[in-house]
Each structure stands twice: as C-alpha cells, then as structure tokens.
C-alpha positions as CSV (number, residue, x, y, z in Angstrom):
1,X,-0.6,0.0,-0.2
2,X,2.2,2.8,-1.3
3,X,-0.5,5.8,0.2
4,X,0.6,3.8,3.7
5,X,4.1,4.1,2.9
6,X,3.8,7.8,1.9
7,X,2.1,9.1,4.8
8,X,4.2,7.4,6.8
9,X,7.5,8.9,5.2
10,X,6.0,12.5,5.9
11,X,4.8,12.2,9.6
12,X,9.0,10.8,10.0
13,X,10.1,13.7,8.3
14,X,7.6,15.9,10.2
15,X,8.3,14.6,13.1
16,X,12.5,14.2,12.8
17,X,12.5,17.6,11.5
18,X,9.6,19.2,14.0
19,X,11.4,22.5,15.7
20,X,13.6,23.7,12.6
21,X,9.7,23.1,11.1
22,X,7.7,25.0,13.8
23,X,10.4,27.5,13.2
24,X,10.1,27.8,9.2
25,X,6.8,28.7,9.5
26,X,7.4,31.6,11.9
27,X,8.8,32.9,9.0
28,X,5.2,33.4,7.6
29,X,3.3,34.7,10.6
30,X,0.7,37.3,9.5
31,X,1.8,37.2,5.8
32,X,-1.0,37.9,2.8
33,X,-1.3,34.6,0.8
34,X,-0.1,37.0,-2.4
35,X,3.6,36.1,-1.7
36,X,5.8,35.1,-4.7
37,X,6.5,30.8,-4.8
38,X,9.6,29.2,-3.5
39,X,12.0,30.1,-5.6
40,X,11.3,33.4,-6.3
41,X,14.6,35.7,-5.5
42,X,11.8,38.8,-3.7
43,X,9.9,36.8,-2.0
44,X,13.1,35.2,-0.4
45,X,14.9,38.3,0.6
46,X,11.6,39.7,1.8
47,X,11.2,36.8,4.1
48,X,14.8,37.1,5.0
49,X,14.2,40.8,6.1
50,X,10.7,40.0,7.9
51,X,11.6,37.8,10.1
52,X,15.0,38.8,11.3
53,X,15.8,37.9,14.8
54,X,15.1,40.6,17.4
55,X,17.7,41.4,19.8
56,X,15.5,41.7,22.4
57,X,13.8,38.3,22.8
58,X,10.9,36.5,21.0
59,X,7.8,39.4,20.8
60,X,4.5,38.3,22.7
61,X,2.9,37.6,19.8
62,X,5.8,35.1,18.8
63,X,5.5,33.8,22.4
64,X,2.0,32.8,21.8
65,X,2.3,31.5,18.4
66,X,4.9,29.4,19.0
67,X,2.4,26.7,20.9
68,X,0.0,27.2,18.2
69,X,2.1,26.1,15.2
70,X,3.4,23.2,17.4
71,X,-0.1,22.3,18.3
72,X,-0.9,22.4,14.5
73,X,2.1,20.1,13.4
74,X,1.0,17.7,15.6
75,X,-2.3,17.6,14.3
76,X,-0.9,16.9,10.9
77,X,1.4,14.3,12.2
78,X,-2.1,12.3,13.5
79,X,-3.7,12.8,10.7
80,X,-0.7,11.5,8.2
81,X,-0.4,8.5,11.4
82,X,-3.9,7.5,11.5
83,X,-6.4,8.0,8.7
84,X,-6.1,5.4,6.0
85,X,-8.2,7.6,3.6
86,X,-8.7,11.4,3.3
87,X,-11.3,12.6,4.3
88,X,-12.1,10.1,6.7
89,X,-14.9,7.7,5.7
90,X,-17.0,5.8,8.2
91,X,-17.9,3.6,5.4
92,X,-15.9,0.2,5.2
93,X,-14.8,-2.0,2.3
94,X,-17.0,-4.8,2.2
95,X,-13.5,-6.9,1.0
96,X,-12.2,-6.1,4.6
97,X,-13.3,-8.2,7.7
98,X,-15.2,-7.0,10.6
99,X,-11.2,-6.4,12.3
100,X,-10.2,-4.6,9.2
101,X,-13.5,-2.5,9.6
102,X,-13.3,-2.2,13.6
103,X,-9.8,-1.0,13.2
104,X,-10.4,1.4,10.5
105,X,-13.3,2.8,12.8
106,X,-11.0,3.4,15.7
107,X,-8.5,5.1,13.7
108,X,-10.9,7.5,12.2
109,X,-12.5,8.4,15.8
110,X,-9.7,8.6,16.9
111,X,-8.3,11.5,14.5
112,X,-11.9,13.0,14.9
113,X,-11.4,13.1,19.0
114,X,-8.0,14.8,18.1
115,X,-9.3,17.0,15.4
116,X,-12.1,17.9,17.8
117,X,-9.5,19.1,20.7
118,X,-7.5,21.1,18.8
119,X,-10.4,22.8,17.6
120,X,-11.8,24.1,20.6
121,X,-7.9,25.3,21.4
122,X,-7.6,27.1,18.0
123,X,-11.4,29.0,18.8
124,X,-9.8,29.9,22.0
125,X,-6.7,31.6,20.4
126,X,-6.5,35.6,20.2
127,X,-7.6,37.0,16.9
128,X,-4.1,38.4,16.1
129,X,-2.4,35.0,17.1
130,X,-4.9,32.8,14.8
131,X,-4.2,35.5,11.8
132,X,-0.4,34.7,12.6
133,X,-0.6,31.0,12.5
134,X,-3.2,31.0,9.4
135,X,-0.3,32.8,7.9
136,X,2.8,30.6,9.4
137,X,1.2,27.3,7.9
138,X,-0.1,29.3,4.6
139,X,3.3,29.9,4.1
140,X,4.9,26.2,5.3
141,X,2.2,24.8,2.8
142,X,3.4,27.1,-0.1
143,X,7.5,26.3,0.4
144,X,7.3,22.2,1.3
145,X,10.1,21.2,-1.3
146,X,9.9,18.3,-3.4
147,X,11.9,16.5,-3.5
148,X,14.3,18.4,-1.8
149,X,12.5,17.9,1.7
150,X,10.2,14.4,0.8
151,X,9.0,12.6,-2.4
152,X,5.9,13.8,-4.6
153,X,3.7,10.9,-2.6
154,X,4.4,12.0,0.7
155,X,4.3,15.4,-0.1
156,X,1.2,15.4,-1.5
157,X,0.0,13.9,1.5
158,X,1.6,16.0,3.9
159,X,0.0,19.4,2.0
160,X,-3.8,17.6,2.1
161,X,-3.4,16.9,6.1
162,X,-1.6,20.8,6.4
163,X,-4.8,21.7,3.8
164,X,-7.3,20.3,6.7
165,X,-5.4,21.8,9.5
166,X,-4.8,25.5,7.5
167,X,-9.1,24.7,7.1
168,X,-9.4,23.6,10.9
169,X,-7.6,27.6,11.8
170,X,-10.0,29.5,9.4
171,X,-13.1,28.1,10.6
172,X,-11.4,29.1,14.3
173,X,-11.2,32.7,12.8
174,X,-14.2,33.1,11.8
175,X,-16.4,31.3,14.4
176,X,-14.2,31.6,17.4
177,X,-11.4,33.5,18.3
178,X,-11.4,36.7,21.4
179,X,-10.2,40.0,20.6
C-alpha cells in the first residue's frame, strides 16, 4: 500500500525535523497569500528581512504563536498516522473483515477526537494569534520543497493534511477567537 508508506514518510520527516519546521513556519506569521513562489528571489529576500531575529528576544505574539504552530504540526502528524483515507470515511470496504472495519473506525474516531480538541484550542486563541497562525501554515504549505524535503507522494499527503489544519484554523477565525 503506497499511500500508507507515503503518509508514514511525511510523518517521519515532520517528527524528525519538528523544531526546524516550527521555526521555518514562524517566518510566515501574518503574511499575505499573494507572496511569490518559493523560488522567487524577491520572496526569499523579503522573508529574510521580515523575519530577522530580534535582539530583544521573541515578541509576545511569537511567544503565543509557537505553541499554536507546534500543536498544528502535531495535528498534521496525527492525521498522517491515523487516517487511511482523506477525508475519513465511516464506510469500510466490504472486502475487509470485521476486524479491519473496526480498526479503520477506531482510527477515524481517534483522528476525529484529536481534531475536535485542536479546534477548541484554535477557537480559544486571540484573533492576532489565529491570523498569524494561518499565515504561518500557508507559508509552510507553499514552501514545502519536493523532492528535497520528501518524496512527491509524501509531499502530496503532507500538503493535504496541512490544508485540513489550515481549514480548521480558518474556521476558528470565523467562529471563535477572542480579541
């Protein structure tokens, strides 16, 4: 089953490089979606200058944003490891036995539970953190480099799981959030 191997590869890369990926995503905080592609020289230069480290330490927004990015990437890893299909389906193949159906249903329920907890967390964030989180995750989504970072199949699964989390954050921006 190639899809499973690709999902596991993407999750493995994400877990192995978690801190570096969080730091990279922080570069996109509060950005506009209209930034050029990853290969754009102007895009690279502008991101380098806008994310230069402060000698005063992290800002209050950065202190609140890091745990949100961390949780978001953990949710991506969870979706990659738990789900057999995107989006999760409660229906199972008739060819699979009862044990296989039960296992798929348990995985989908676990993924749903984790997603529900993360959604509640996102809804409790301040509006500025939610906006910065959405920008950071979109920045990461656009700049995952294939095949440098992971294979084409793994990158597709990673982007799909990340897009789901971005949708969760966007929903929190619409329905939740505190000023």
